[in-house]
N, C-alpha and C positions, 0 to 999 in steps of 0.2 A: 919374329913377328911381335909387334907390340900391341897391347890391348888398351883400350880407353880406360883411364882410371875410374874406378867406382867412386861415387860421391860418399863422403863421410858424414854428410849432414843428416840430421834426424828427420823424422816424418814432418811433412808440412803442417804448420799450425792450423787448427780449426778456425775458420774465419768467424769473427765476431759479428753477429747480425746488427745491421744498422737499426737505430732506434725506431725508425718509421716502418720497419719490416719485421719487428719482433712479434713472436706468436702471442696472441691474446691469452690472458690467464684462463685456466680451466674454469668453466662455468660451474656453479655449485650443483651438486647432485640433487636427486629428488628428495633424499632425506634431509639435506640441509635446507632446501627450499621449504619443505614442510615445517621444519623447526622454526625458520624465520616467520612463516605465516602464522604459526601458533603463537609465537611471542608477540606478534603485532596485533593479531585479531582476537587472540584468546581472551584478553581482558574485556573487549567489547562484548563478546558472547557471554562472558561470565556476568558482567554488569546487567545486561538485559535479562539473562536467564534467572538470576537470583531475584531481581525485582519483580519480574513477571510471575515467577513461581510463588513468591510471597503473596501477591494480590490474588492469584488463582486459588491458593489454599484458603484464603479468607473467604473468597466467593463460594467455594465448595462447602465451607463450614456454615456460612449463612444459609445456603440452600438446604443443607441437611437439617439445620436447627429449625428453620421455618417450616419445612416439610410441605410447602404449598405446591410443590411439583407433583406430589402424589395424587393420583386420581385424575390428573389432567390428561387430555389427549396428547400423545407424543408429538403430534403436529403443532400443538399450541402450548408449548412450554411445559410439558410433562414427560412422564416416562416411568419405567420400572426402577431406574437407578438415578442417582443425583446427576451424574454426568450426561444423562440422556437429554437434559435441557439444552446442552450445547449443540444438539443436532435438530432442534425444533425451529419453528417459524421459517425463515429463509433456508435454514439448513435442511429442512424436510424437502423443500423443492429441489435443492441441489442434489440430494440423494436420489430423488425420483429421476432427474435428468441423467445422472450417472448410471442408473439402472436401465432406463427405458429410452433415453434420448428425447428428441423433440418430435412433436406432431402438430405444427402450427396450422390453424384453420380458424378464421373468424366465424363466430357463432353468436347469435343474440342470446342474452340471458333470459331464460324462460320467465314470463310474467313481468319483465321490465321493459321500459320504453326508452329508446335512445342510447342504451348502454350496450357496449360490445365487449365480449370476452373472447378468450382463446381456449381452444380445447386443452384443458390442463393448465392453462395460464403460464406454462413453463418457459415460453419464449421470451418472457420479460427478463430472464436471467441469462447473462452472457455465457458463452460456452467454455472459456478457457479453464475455469476452476473445476467444473464437473468433468471435463476431459482429463485433467490431471488426476482427479479422484479415480476415474475409471482406469487410468494407466497404473496408478499405484495399486489399485485393487487387483488388477490382472497380474502384476509382478509379485505382490506379496501374499495374495490370498485373503487380504483383509476385506471386510464388508464395506459398504459405502460410508458408514459412520467412521469407522477406524481409518479408512483411506482419506476421508475429508479432514479429520483431525491431524493426520500425519502431514498432509500437504500444508495446512494452515500453520502448524507449529514450525515446520522447516522453513517456510517462507517468512514467518515472523522474524526468525534469526537473520535471514537474508536481507529483510527490510532493515533490521537494526544495523547491519553492516553498511547498507546503503546510506542510511541516515548519518552514520558515523563518517563515512567517506566524504559526503557533501560538506558536513559541518567542519570536519578536520581540514578539508581543503581551504576553507575560508578562515577558520579561527584556531586551528591547531588541534593536536591530539586530545588534550584535556577537554576542550569544548566538545569534541566529537564523542567522547565517552559519556559526557553528561547528556548530550542529545539522544544517544542510544537509550540511556536510562529514562528520559522523558517519554520516549516512544512506548516504553513498558507501562507507564502509569497514567497516560493521557486519558481524558474523558473519552469513552467509546472504546478503550483498549480491550474491553472484555471480549470483543469479537475477534481479537487476534488469535486466540486459542479456542476457536469454535468452528463449526462447519459453515464458515462465511468466507467471502472473497477478499476482505480488506487487506489481509497480509500479502496475498499474491499481488494485488494491484499496487499497494504501497511499495513493495519491493521493486517492481518493474519501474514505477515512477521515479523512485529515488535513484536507481542506477542509471536510468535514462538521463536524468538531470546531471548526474555525475559525468556521464559520457559527454554531454555537451560542454561541461566545465573544462574537461580535459581534451576537448577537440577530437573526440572519437565519434565522428559524425555518423558513420554507417552503423556502429553499435547503437547509437542513440536512436536512429531511425528504426532499427529492428526491434529494440525494446519498446518503443512507443507503439509500433505496429502491434506487438504482442499484448501490450496493456489495453489496446483497443478491443481485444477479444475478451477482456476481463470485466470491464465496466463501461457504461455509456459516458461517464464523466471523463473518460480518456480524451474527449474532444478538447478539454482544457490543456492537456499535456501536448496534444497535437499542435494547438495554437501557440503554446510556449516554445516548442521546438521550431515552428515556422518563424516566429519573431527572432529567435536566436540565430537561425540560419540566414535570415535576411540581413541581420547586422553583420554577420561574418562575411557575406557576399559583398556588401557595401564597403566594408573595410579592407577587403582583399587580403585577409590575414593568412589564409591557407588555401587559396584558390576558391573556385566556385563549384567545382564538380561534386565533391563529397557532400557539402551542405545541401545542395539542391537535390541530390539523390535521397538524402535522409528525409528532407521535407516531402518528397514525392512518396516515399515508402510509408511514412508515419500514419496517414489517415486510412490506409487500406484495411486495417483490422476492424475498426469500428464501422466504417462505411460498408465493408463487405458483409458483416453480420446483419446490420440493419437492412441492407439490400436483400439478403437472402430471406430474412423474415418477411419483408414486404412482398417478395416474389411468391413465397409459399402461401401467404395469406391472401394473395390476389389484390393487395392494396398497398401501394408504395408508402403510404403513411400509416400502415397497419401497426407498427411498433408503438407509435404515439397514441393511437386509438386504444390499443391494449392497455397501456399504462394508465390512461385516463378512465376507460370504462371498467376495467377489471381491478385496478389497483389504486384508483383515485389519485394517481400521480400525474400532474400536468403543469406546464409552464403557465404561471398566472401573474408574472411580473411582481411577485412578492406580496400579493394581497393576503395570502394565508399567514405568511410569516409576520407581517405587520399586525394582523389580528391577534396572533398569539403574544407578540411582544407588548401590545397595549392591554392585554387581558390578564396575563399572569401576574404582573406586578401589583395589580389592584384586587387580586383574589377572585377574578372571574374565570370560569372554566366552561363557558357555553359555546366555545368555538369547536370546530370540527376536529375529531380525533383527540380530544382532551385527555391527557394523562398527567395529573398535577405534579407528582414528584419528578418524573422524567422530564417533563416540560420545563420545570424550574432549572434543572441542570442544563438543559438545552439553551435556555435564555442566557445563563451565565457564560456558556461557551460562545454563543453567537455574539455577545457583547465583548468578550475577551479578544476575539479574532481581529477586529479593527485596531485595537490597541497594539497587539503584537505585530500587526502588519505595518503600522507606522514605525515601530521600533526596528523592524526588518528593513524598511526603506531607508532609514537613517544610516544603515551600514553600507548602502549602495551596492547591493548584491548583483550578480549577473541577471540579465533580463529574463532568462528562462525561469528562474525561481520566482520572480515578481509576477510574471504573467500567469504562471501555473497557479500560484497561491490566490491571487485576486480573482481570476476567472472561476476557479473551483468554488470559492466562497460565494460569489455572485450567483453561480449556477444553482447551488444548494438553496440559497435564500429566495430565489425567484421561482422556486418550484413548490407547488402544493404537495404535501406529503405528511406522514406522521412526524410532527415537529419534535416529539420526544426522541426520535432517532437521529436528530441533527448532530449530536456528538459523535455518532458512528460515521455519518456521512462526511463530517469534517476531519475525521481521523487521518486521512491521507495527506493533509496539509502540513507535512513534515518541515517545510522551511520555517514555519512559525517557531520551531524549537530553537532555531539558530540564535536569535537575540537573547532568549532566556539562557541558553547554554553559555554564551559569551559573558553574560552578567554573572552567572553562577560559578564560572571557572575561577573567580577570585576567592571562593570559599576554600577552606582547608578540607582535606578528605573526611575528617570526623564530622564536620558540619554538613558536607555533601551527603554523607551516608545517612545522617539524621533526617535531612529534608527529603531525599528520595525514598528512604525506607519508610517514613511516615506516609508519604504519598502512595507507596506501594500497598501498605496496609489499608489505607482508605479506599484505594481503587477497587478492592474486593467488593465494596458497596456501590460507589457511584459509577464505576465502569463495568461492574459485573452484575450484582444482584438487581440493582435498579433497572439496568438495561434489559435483562432477560426475564425478570419476574414481575416487575411493577409496570412494564410497558411492553411494546411490541418491537423487538430489535430489528 
């Protein structure tokens, strides 16, 4: 009986995968991703941190040297320690909200006619920042002051990254680094490391604008919604997102569903809080009545701003809430904004940045308030850093270090001491 011959051939060769079916390369591990993130964003954090720490140290030195915080009520710019000043004025109110929450109720001011106040007046302050303070306090055991400072400092770095991201998207990495540095030394920047909401709001606004620039519509909508829980001026960010979304829909660039959802989500934060305050106060216009009656903040079509702008240059200080030194800095900032806005427009930036900047400026200028605080109110107008950053990127690093370093030293006075001790921040 014969048997079939066995094959002498070797094992079949392993098939070579076709190019279109090859396995993708392994994605980088967590350690590699962290290394890349540190290499990319580390310089941004370092630039902002060094400049900000420089100005902050000068501010603390000036406070200690002057000593005029001693003996003052901790609610009004004083305290047992130098750093307590950073938790005074608005910071005192935020701490009370973090501790006790809100209790809105319209009540007449005893002995006054036609004025309306709120029990505790706390509802004038939007809830996101004190909520974050309460969360940090519960997690870490810090008191309201320490929790507030922690939130502000952390979000100031998040804001620096957002300012960098927007500017680098339009003008490259070098310009982005410079813009992050300008955020550290800008007039009003003293409130970035204080118990104030500017850092939280600016971080949300910057990243919302970046999300629009990169067509992440749902992210932009959620961030804008959240910003609406931080400050009433978020209505300008809502409008900017709405305009950008409308343009995207008309151009049919990425469909209509996501932009429309983002536009629908965006106003719910600010509208929701204002509605809740009106409901609790028994008056749907209660928030505006509170701002006018208890805080003397009201929309006056710019009459108060015009009064200040025509008084300060000629040495008059007979207008309401006059604070000579702080008002002078405010006038300089107010006149600088239109110039920088024109330079920004020449770059033809995306509509979201233009609408946000112009409306934010007009909203501040058309409102009666402590004019000396205008440098703080205009601090979130980060798109104004873009034309300056693009112009300054031509400088070599030693020159940049000299310019920004000098501004950081000076900011201890004009953005710190003047804001908190010579005025009402």
